[in-house]
C-alpha positions in Angstrom: 0.0 0.2 0.0 2.7 2.3 1.1 4.6 1.9 -2.6 1.4 2.2 -4.2 0.6 5.6 -2.6 4.3 6.8 -3.3 3.7 5.9 -7.3 0.5 7.9 -7.1 2.3 11.1 -5.2 4.7 10.9 -8.2 2.4 10.5 -10.7 0.3 13.3 -9.4 3.1 15.9 -9.0 3.8 18.8 -10.3 7.2 18.0 -11.4 5.5 15.0 -13.2 3.1 17.3 -15.2 6.0 19.6 -16.0 8.4 17.2 -17.3 5.4 15.5 -19.8 4.5 18.8 -21.0 8.2 19.7 -21.4 8.5 16.4 -23.6 5.3 17.2 -25.5 6.2 20.7 -26.3 10.1 20.1 -27.7 9.5 16.8 -29.4 9.9 17.4 -33.1 9.8 15.1 -36.4 13.5 15.1 -37.3 14.2 15.0 -41.1 18.1 15.1 -40.9 20.4 13.0 -38.7 24.2 12.2 -37.4 25.5 9.0 -38.3 26.4 8.0 -34.9 24.2 4.9 -33.9 22.0 4.7 -30.7 23.4 2.6 -28.2 21.7 -0.9 -27.3 21.1 -0.2 -24.0 19.3 3.1 -25.1 17.1 1.4 -27.4 16.3 -1.3 -25.1 15.7 1.5 -22.4 12.9 3.0 -25.1 11.3 0.0 -25.6 11.0 -0.7 -21.8 9.3 2.5 -21.2 7.2 1.9 -24.3 6.2 -1.6 -23.5 3.9 0.0 -20.6 1.7 1.4 -23.0 -2.3 0.4 -21.8 -4.0 -1.8 -24.7 -7.6 -3.2 -25.1 -7.9 -6.0 -22.8 -3.8 -6.1 -22.1 -3.2 -7.6 -25.7 -0.3 -5.3 -26.3 -0.4 -6.1 -30.2 2.7 -4.1 -31.4 5.6 -5.6 -32.5 9.1 -4.3 -33.2 11.6 -4.6 -35.4 14.6 -2.6 -35.1 17.6 -2.0 -37.7 21.4 -1.2 -36.9 24.5 -0.5 -38.8 25.0 -2.6 -41.7 21.1 -4.1 -41.4 20.0 -0.3 -41.8 22.1 0.2 -44.9 20.9 -2.8 -46.7 17.5 -2.2 -46.1 17.9 1.6 -47.0 19.0 0.5 -50.3 16.6 -2.1 -50.8 13.7 0.2 -49.9 15.0 2.9 -52.1 14.9 0.4 -55.1 11.7 -1.1 -54.4 10.0 2.5 -54.3 11.7 3.5 -57.3 10.9 0.6 -59.4 7.2 0.0 -57.8 5.8 3.6 -56.6 2.4 2.2 -56.2 0.8 1.8 -52.6 0.9 -1.5 -51.3 -0.3 -0.8 -47.5 -1.5 -3.4 -45.2 -4.3 -0.9 -43.9 -6.1 1.8 -46.2 -4.3 5.4 -46.5 -6.5 8.2 -46.4 -9.0 8.7 -49.1 -8.8 12.5 -49.3 -7.3 15.4 -47.2 -10.0 18.2 -46.9 -10.9 21.2 -44.6 -8.8 22.0 -41.8 -6.7 18.7 -41.9 -5.6 19.7 -45.9 -4.6 23.0 -44.7 -2.9 21.6 -41.9 -0.9 19.0 -44.3 -0.2 21.9 -46.6 1.2 24.3 -43.9 3.4 21.7 -42.8 4.6 21.1 -46.3 5.1 24.7 -47.2 7.4 25.1 -43.9 9.7 22.2 -44.7 10.0 23.4 -48.4 10.5 27.0 -47.2 13.3 25.7 -44.6 15.1 23.7 -47.5 14.9 26.6 -50.1 12.6 24.5 -52.3 10.3 26.6 -54.8 6.9 25.7 -55.1 7.3 25.0 -58.7 10.3 22.8 -58.3 8.7 19.3 -58.4 12.1 17.9 -59.4 13.5 19.0 -55.6 10.0 18.4 -53.8 9.9 14.7 -55.3 13.4 14.3 -54.1 12.7 15.5 -50.7 9.8 13.2 -50.4 11.8 10.5 -51.6 14.1 10.9 -48.2 11.4 9.1 -46.6 12.7 5.8 -48.4 16.2 6.6 -47.1 14.7 7.3 -43.3 16.2 11.1 -43.6 19.7 9.4 -43.3 18.8 7.8 -39.7 21.1 5.1 -38.6 18.0 3.1 -37.3 14.5 2.4 -38.7 11.4 0.5 -36.4 9.2 -1.3 -38.4 5.8 -1.6 -36.4 3.2 -4.4 -37.0 -0.1 -6.1 -35.4 -1.6 -9.1 -35.9 -4.3 -9.3 -38.5 -7.1 -10.8 -36.1 -7.1 -8.3 -33.7 -8.3 -5.9 -36.5 -9.0 -2.0 -36.1 -8.6 -1.6 -32.5 -5.1 -3.1 -32.4 -4.0 -0.1 -34.7 -5.4 1.9 -32.0 -3.6 0.6 -29.7 -0.7 0.9 -31.7 -0.9 4.1 -32.1 -0.7 4.5 -28.2 2.3 2.6 -28.5 4.2 4.5 -31.3 3.4 7.8 -29.1 5.0 6.1 -26.1 8.1 5.2 -28.0 8.4 8.7 -29.4 8.1 10.5 -25.9 10.4 7.6 -24.6 13.1 8.5 -27.3 13.0 12.1 -26.9 13.5 11.6 -22.9 16.8 9.7 -24.1 17.9 12.8 -26.2 17.2 10.4 -29.4 15.2 12.1 -32.3 12.6 10.2 -34.3 10.4 10.4 -37.4 7.3 8.3 -37.3 7.0 7.6 -41.3 3.6 6.5 -42.7 5.0 6.6 -46.0 7.1 3.4 -45.5 3.4 1.5 -45.0 2.9 2.3 -49.0 5.6 -0.7 -49.1 4.1 -2.6 -46.4 4.0 -6.1 -48.2 7.6 -5.6 -49.2 8.8 -4.9 -46.0 7.2 -7.8 -44.2 8.8 -10.0 -46.6 11.6 -8.3 -46.1 12.2 -9.2 -42.7 10.3 -12.4 -42.6 6.9 -11.4 -41.3 4.0 -13.4 -42.1 0.5 -12.3 -43.6 -1.0 -12.8 -40.4 0.8 -9.3 -39.4 0.0 -6.0 -40.8 2.4 -3.2 -40.9 1.2 0.2 -39.2 4.2 2.5 -39.7 8.1 2.9 -39.4 10.1 4.9 -37.2 13.3 6.5 -38.2 15.2 7.3 -35.1 18.8 8.4 -34.2 20.8 11.7 -32.9 19.4 14.9 -34.6 21.8 16.8 -36.9 20.6 20.5 -35.7 22.1 22.1 -38.4 20.3 20.3 -41.2 17.8 22.7 -42.4 14.6 20.6 -42.7 15.1 20.7 -38.5 15.0 24.1 -38.2 11.0 24.5 -38.5 8.4 23.4 -36.1 4.6 22.5 -36.9 1.7 24.2 -35.2 -0.8 22.5 -33.0 -4.7 23.0 -32.9 -5.6 25.3 -30.0 -7.5 23.5 -26.9 -10.9 25.1 -28.2 -10.6 22.9 -31.5 -10.2 19.5 -30.2 -11.8 19.8 -26.9 -15.8 20.2 -26.1 -16.5 20.4 -22.3 -20.4 19.0 -21.8 
């Protein structure tokens, strides 16, 4: 009982709230990395924190494949070749049908901010396409995590997995490790599952590029805006 009380006091402390607010407010999607590898013990610590994520009936449906060193380079080369030769979408989960309204606006704002930071003019389709292709090079990251779920658990396994991904991103940031969650990799889900020997009984949700941020890279010089509280909350 004393241990539980102490845990509750920590969880409800002002320091814990401030720490979480700082992590949430300072994390960003990193699109330029240093070549330095993340130590295995740091990767293990990130996973240990993230695996505490709650899930429906405690099913914990997520599974993670993490590449390192030569494995990252081999996968990077293979995925670039695949994306070049077969650009069509082969995702396990449906991609958005369209972006409209405020969602389209937010998407455009992010794209414009990135291209402006990189000095890419709106009419320069070649450079825009080249930058988009950086997704398949993992923006130069030394690691990439491939996140999958069991097919049989359906939509809510993907919902649970989204919570796990958020935990992974925050845990990595707490360790000083930068991340880029990549839905773009799921365009080639079937190829990626085959590459890593993952069966048809699993669906790929996304990839997460990670490593140490290159803060001198221009792609890391901008931050996306967040919706106001009133846009996402309705108190009744």
